[in-house]
PAPABA-498642 format. One record per residue (C-alpha): x, y, z. Coordinates in pm, whole numbers, plus 32768, in hexadecimal, padded with zeros to 4 digits. Layout:
N
XYZ/...
//
This chain:
391
830378427B18/83DA795F7A97/83277A7E79F1/83957A267893/823C79DB7806/81647AA178F3/80347B39784B/7F467C4C78AE/7E0C7B7578B1/7C987BBB78AC/7C8E7B627A1D/7D997C687A65/7CCF7D68799E/7B937D187A64/7C597D2D7BAA/7CC27E8D7B44/7B537EF07B31/7B147E517C86/7C3A7F107D18/7BAE80557C89/7A6080047D2D/7B017FCD7E83/7BC481127E5C/7A8781D87E0B/79BE813C7F26/7AD281898020/7AE782F77FBC/7970832F7F9F/7926829580F4/7A3A835E819C/79C084A68106/7858844A815B/78BB840382C3/7971855182DA/783A8603825A/77678550835E/785485BA8475/7841871F83F5/76C5872283ED/76A786AB8556/77A987A885CD/78D586C18602/79C087A98549/7B02871085D0/7AA185B2855E/7A30863B840E/7B7886F583E2/7C5385CC8442/7B8C84E18361/7BB585CA8237/7D218610828C/7D8D84A8824E/7CD184A58102/7D6F85EE8096/7ED3858F80FC/7EBF843D804D/7E2D84D57F11/7F3285EA7F00/805784FB7F31/7FDD84027E2B/7F9D851A7D2E/8100859D7D5C/819984487D1B/80AB83F97BFD/80FE853A7B45/827385157B81/827183B37AF1/81B0842B79C0/82A985467991/83CE845479AE/832B836578B6/830E847D77B7/848A848E77AD/84C6831A777B/84E582997616/8466813C766D/832881CB7703/82FF82F17617/83B3828274D7/831F839A7405/83C084A274DE/828A857B74AE/826A85D4761E/811B8526763F/80AF8421773E/7F4D83937732/7F1B847F7609/7F5085AD76ED/806986A97706/810B871E7846/80118838787D/7EEA874B785F/7F85865A7958/7FC587747A4F/7E5887DB7A36/7DDA867A7A6E/7EB1864B7BA3/7E5887A07C31/7CED872F7C17/7D5185F27CD6/7CFA85097BB5/7E53847C7B6B/7E0583207BF1/7CBF83147B2E/7D83837179F4/7E6C824E7A36/7D4681637A69/7CA981D67923/7DF081B17864/7E37805578F1/7CD57FDA78AF/7CD58067774C/7E267FD876E5/7DE57E9577A3/7C977E6576F5/7D3E7E8075A0/7E467D847609/7D677C7776A1/7C0E7CA17603/7C447D2874A4/7C7E7C2F738D/7DE37C347305/7E0E7CC171A9/7EF57BA87142/7F667A4F71B1/805F7ADE72AB/7FDB7B0D740A/80137C4474D9/818E7C697509/82237C15765A/82A57D7A7680/81407DFF7671/80D77D1F7792/820F7D7A7856/81C27EEB781F/805D7EB07896/80DE7E1379D6/81C47F3F79FA/8098802979E8/7FD87F4B7ADA/80FD7F507BCC/811780CB7BBD/7FA480DC7C0C/7FC17FDD7D25/80E280A77DBB/800481DA7DC4/7EEA810E7E5C/7FDC80957F66/803B81FD7FB6/7ECA82537FD0/7E87812680AC/7F8B817981B6/7F4F82EF81A9/7DD482DE81AE/7D2E818A81E9/7E098114830A/7E0C826283CA/7C9782798389/7C61812B8437/7D2D819E8563/7C6982E38578/7B1182448558/7B6581358655/7BD882408749/7A9383008716/79C981C18740/7A818133886E/7AE58272891F/79AE834588E6/789E824288AA/784582E2875C/77BA81D2867A/76F981E18534/76AC8104840A/777081E98322/789B81D7840B/7894805B83FC/787480638280/799C81508271/7A6F8068834A/7A107F348280/7A627FEF813F/7BB6805581C6/7BFF7EF28238/7BA87E5C80E4/7C757F678035/7DA27F128110/7D857D9E80C4/7D5D7DD47F50/7E747ED57F32/7F747DFD7FEA/7F3E7CC07F21/7F0E7D757DD6/80527E357E05/81167CFF7E64/809F7C397D36/80C77D5C7C42/82267DA67CBE/82A17C457C85/81F37C247B33/82837D6A7AB1/83E87CE77ADA/842D7BE879C8/85457B2B7A7A/84967B047BCA/83BC79E67C39/824A7A2F7C48/81947A2F7D94/80CC78E87D85/7F5379057D9D/7E8178337E86/7F0F77D47FDA/805078A97FCE/7F8879E27F7A/7E88798F8087/7F9779598190/80437A9D812A/7EF97B5A813C/7EB27ACB8296/800D7B2B830F/7FE27C9482A2/7E767CBF8306/7E977C1C845C/7FCF7CDD84BE/7F507E2A8438/7DF77DFC84D4/7E897DA28626/7F6B7ED28617/7E4E7FBA85B2/7D7F7F3F86DA/7EA47F6887C9/7EE980CB8750/7D778119877D/7D8D80AA88E9/7EBD8188891B/7DF082AC8897/7CD282518981/7DD082538A9C/7E4883AC8A35/7E36847788F1/7F9F84D58938/7FF8837588C4/800A8416876E/815D849B87E1/81D6833487FE/815A82EC869E/82118425862A/8353839E86C4/83268253860B/82E3831184C9/841D83E484FA/84ED82AD8541/846B82068404/84AF833E8336/8611835B83BF/864C81E8837A/85E082178210/86D2833C81FC/87E8827482A0/87CC814F81AC/87C582508090/868E81EB7FD3/86AD82437E63/854A82257DE5/852083827D54/85E684427C51/85D3858E7D0F/864F85D27E70/851186877ED4/842F85697E6C/851984707F12/84E8852A805B/836F85138030/839283A07FE7/845C836D8127/8350842581ED/824C83338163/8335821181B5/832E8287831E/81B18281831C/81A281218290/829C80A48392/81AE810B84A7/80C77FF38438/81937EE88387/82F57E858322/83797E9281C1/84BF7E8A8106/85227FDF807D/86687F7A7FD4/862E7E1D7F48/872A7D818035/87287C62812D/86637CEE8254/86487BBD8337/86D57C6B846A/86277DBC843E/84E07D028409/85177C2D8541/85667D608616/843C7E1C8587/83427D0A85D6/83CA7CCE8735/83917E3E8782/82487E2C86C4/81CC7D1087A2/82387DC688E0/817A7EFF8878/80437E358823/80427D78896D/808B7EAF8A3D/7F5D7F6C89B5/7E4E7EAD8A75/7F357E818BA3/7F7A7FF68BCA/7E0C804C8B96/7D977F678CAE/7EAF7FDC8D98/7E8181508D5F/7D08814B8D32/7C7F801F8DF3/7B1A807E8D98/7B6A80218C2F/7B6B7EB68C9E/79F27ECA8CBE/79BC7F668B67/79037E858A74/7A0E7EAA896B/7B417E648A45/7B507CE88A46/7AE57CB088DB/7BE77DAE8864/7CF37D1B894A/7CB27BBB88C6/7CC47C3C8760/7E107CE787A9/7EAB7BB5884D/7E1B7AC1874F/7E707B9B8624/7FD67BD1869A/801C7A6186DD/7F6C79D885A7/7FFC7AEB84CD/81617A9A8537/811D79278504/80A5797383A1/81DC7A49836A/82C0792583CA/81F0783282FD/81F9790E81C9/8370795081CA/83D177EA8222/82DB772D8144/821C7809804F/830D791B7FE2/837778FA7E71/84DB78787E62/85D277FB7D67/86C9789B7C7C/866779B47B97/87957A8F7B68/87E27A647CD7/873279C57DFE/85FE7A637E92/863E7AFC7FE7/85677B2E8118/84427C1F80ED/84407C227F77/85A67C7D7F1D/85AE7C987DA5/871F7CBB7D6B/87B97D9E7C65/87417D1A7B19/87DA7D8A79D1/87277ECA797B/87747EA97809/866C7D9B77EB/85537E5D7890/848C7F93782A/84FC80D678D1/83BD80FE7997/840A7FB87A4B/854E80377AE7/84AB80F27C04/83F27FB67C6F/85347F107CE0/857F80227DD9/841F803C7E60/83A67FAC7FA6/83797E347F97/826E7DCA808C/
//
């Protein structure tokens, strides 16, 4: 169905609380693990574990504050023109983001406004206007974008790091396993939540169907990302200098984002930061940065992706034959092969059978192409969504 009568429901409100819980658990377990490494004298592991948390938090705070600042200037978002967002002026917002609480402020604002819209009794016979629900989905999408940044800057690298420590150095602990499970759940939640929020926030785009299509999409992303994380971990076990190869992939992704001229941000400096983050995300999964038909780029990406995944175990056993006898080698190899094959099968199944199709203002393209809808019919804070990555 098109998003003409989409409502921010009680279920969506409860899901926001669940998402906040996953976010908190992921951060707390990562910080706790870093503290444990520090106490036992593993200062390098402690530093690297905290580094991913710090980088992700700093990047998300920068984007969160910038979006708040931009919203202050938009009459549809701030009709009073009083320079206040969430009942705070610019100085208050700067302080909140410097203290790394910008995302929590967004959660609080969304939950407060959402509660009034879906739980409070209406004052008259007219139900909550459609524009209010559309604005709520806009806020939810902004929040899910930030969560997606945090996921690929913190949760995914954290999994690679902890797997390398576990497989390459035999360092295992209960807290480490909890941290990895928390990161994995956070990845799954962030990907699906972002996809559904993105499509619901655009009124002329078909909603991502729940049930089987969402499940197939989730499997496609989780299987391919998990297989790639395991393969990258084996490359690190083979040699820590494999990080140079990851840096090359990141640079290629960043240059590609620059070449296609992404236009997500209003300032050139922030656009450069966005393209850097695009490069990080492209290390682990493919997405559409311009809302265009990406059939061929996606095909090329996943061919190379499969080759990298399959070469990880092969190079490890050729260069370090003793790894063949390690207890982790065959289970990890089977997970890489199985995850790659099943993930690509789910990708084909999703885009041939389950992907939302049909006319909105123009046909939906591969990998979530939204088209260029008429901006006069949408609130200003929705415009940036169209130019954002479409997983």
